[in-house]
C-alpha positions in Angstrom: -3.7 -130.6 26.5 -6.2 -129.6 23.8 -5.9 -126.0 24.8 -2.1 -126.2 24.3 -2.6 -127.8 20.9 -5.0 -125.1 19.9 -2.6 -122.4 21.1 0.2 -124.0 19.0 -2.1 -124.1 15.9 -2.9 -120.4 16.3 0.8 -119.5 16.8 1.7 -121.5 13.7 -0.9 -119.5 11.6 0.5 -116.2 12.9 4.1 -117.3 12.5 3.5 -118.5 8.9 2.3 -115.0 7.9 5.7 -113.5 8.9 7.8 -116.3 7.6 8.7 -117.9 10.9 8.4 -121.4 12.4 7.0 -122.3 15.8 9.4 -124.3 17.9 8.9 -125.5 21.5 6.7 -124.0 24.2 8.9 -122.1 26.6 6.3 -121.0 29.1 2.8 -122.2 30.0 0.8 -120.4 32.7 -2.7 -120.7 34.0 -4.2 -117.3 33.9 -7.8 -118.0 35.1 -9.7 -121.0 36.5 -13.4 -121.1 37.1 -15.4 -124.1 38.1 -19.2 -124.1 38.2 -21.4 -127.0 39.4 -24.9 -127.4 38.1 -27.8 -126.9 40.6 -31.0 -128.9 40.8 -34.0 -126.6 41.1 -36.9 -128.0 43.0 -40.1 -127.0 41.2 -42.6 -129.6 42.5 -42.7 -131.2 39.1 -41.0 -134.3 37.9 -37.5 -133.4 36.6 -36.6 -134.5 33.1 -33.6 -136.7 32.6 -31.7 -133.7 31.0 -32.4 -131.5 34.0 -30.9 -134.2 36.3 -27.8 -134.5 34.1 -27.4 -130.7 34.0 -27.6 -130.6 37.8 -24.7 -133.0 38.1 -22.6 -131.4 35.4 -19.4 -129.5 36.3 -18.3 -126.8 33.9 -14.7 -125.7 34.0 -13.2 -122.7 32.2 -9.5 -122.3 32.1 -7.5 -119.6 30.4 -3.9 -120.5 29.5 -1.1 -118.3 28.3 1.4 -120.2 26.2 4.6 -118.7 24.9 6.4 -120.4 22.0 9.9 -120.0 20.7 9.9 -118.8 17.1 12.6 -119.6 14.6 13.4 -118.6 11.0 12.4 -121.2 8.5 15.4 -123.2 7.1 16.1 -122.8 3.5 16.7 -125.9 1.5 19.9 -125.8 -0.6 20.0 -127.4 -3.9 22.7 -130.1 -4.2 25.4 -129.6 -6.9 24.3 -130.9 -10.3 20.6 -130.6 -9.7 
């Protein structure tokens, strides 16, 4: 979900520069998924605690494509007498 939030923040920055407002996400697609598991290398020496943790760590990289609906910003009208 953090990836979608990051994409929305980026879209808001871009939309703001052209005077638009980001609305709802209309399409979310996973473009790429890569999973890599750590490997414990046997060297004959005592492994450090960090080496053991690295060997059990799974790193996942996912690329998402998020399409947002853009809308014109609403203009606020002044009430009569103000």
